[in-house]
C-alpha positions in Angstrom: 111.7 -79.7 31.7 114.2 -78.5 29.1 116.0 -75.2 29.6 115.9 -72.5 26.9 119.4 -73.3 25.6 119.3 -77.1 25.8 117.9 -79.1 22.9 115.9 -82.3 23.4 118.0 -85.5 23.4 121.2 -83.8 24.3 123.1 -83.9 27.6 124.0 -80.7 29.2 127.5 -79.7 28.3 127.6 -82.1 25.3 128.8 -79.2 23.1 131.8 -78.8 25.4 133.5 -82.0 24.4 136.5 -80.1 23.1 136.7 -77.5 25.8 139.1 -79.5 28.0 141.3 -80.1 25.0 140.9 -76.7 23.3 144.1 -75.3 24.7 146.2 -78.4 24.1 144.8 -79.1 20.6 144.6 -76.0 18.6 145.7 -76.2 15.0 146.8 -72.8 13.9 147.3 -71.6 10.3 150.9 -70.7 9.7 150.3 -68.2 6.9 151.2 -64.6 7.8 148.4 -62.4 9.1 146.0 -65.4 9.2 144.7 -66.0 12.7 142.6 -69.1 11.9 142.4 -71.7 14.6 140.9 -75.2 14.3 140.1 -78.0 16.7 140.8 -80.7 14.1 143.8 -81.1 11.8 141.7 -82.0 8.8 139.9 -78.7 9.2 143.2 -76.9 9.0 144.2 -78.9 5.9 140.9 -77.9 4.3 141.5 -74.2 5.2 145.0 -74.2 3.7 143.4 -74.7 0.3 142.2 -71.1 0.6 145.8 -69.9 0.7 147.2 -72.1 -2.1 144.5 -71.4 -4.6 144.7 -75.1 -5.8 141.3 -75.9 -7.5 141.5 -79.3 -9.1 137.7 -79.8 -9.6 136.5 -78.1 -12.8 132.9 -77.9 -13.9 132.5 -79.5 -17.3 129.1 -77.9 -18.1 129.0 -76.0 -21.3 130.1 -72.4 -20.8 130.7 -72.7 -17.1 134.3 -73.8 -16.3 134.1 -72.8 -12.6 136.8 -74.4 -10.5 136.6 -75.7 -6.9 139.1 -76.8 -4.3 136.7 -79.3 -2.6 134.7 -82.1 -4.2 131.6 -81.4 -2.1 131.4 -77.8 -3.2 131.8 -78.9 -6.8 129.1 -81.6 -6.4 126.7 -78.9 -5.0 127.5 -76.6 -7.9 127.1 -79.4 -10.5 123.5 -80.1 -9.3 122.5 -76.6 -10.5 123.3 -77.6 -14.1 121.0 -80.7 -14.0 
């Protein structure tokens, strides 16, 4: 029988795969007064875009012009114009 917090098809403790490494592998944002921590370096890199305000993806739809720092967010937005 499956317990209330365990989903079918998952081993108990499968969500804890980073717990042993969490102390050794914490990627911390170095910007003043930002306490963001990440388990993966690519997540920290993605987060840093919020501080730099670099937004290279611009919506080309007529009258829109919204800008995005991530291609996936731009793609989601662009579908609204279709």
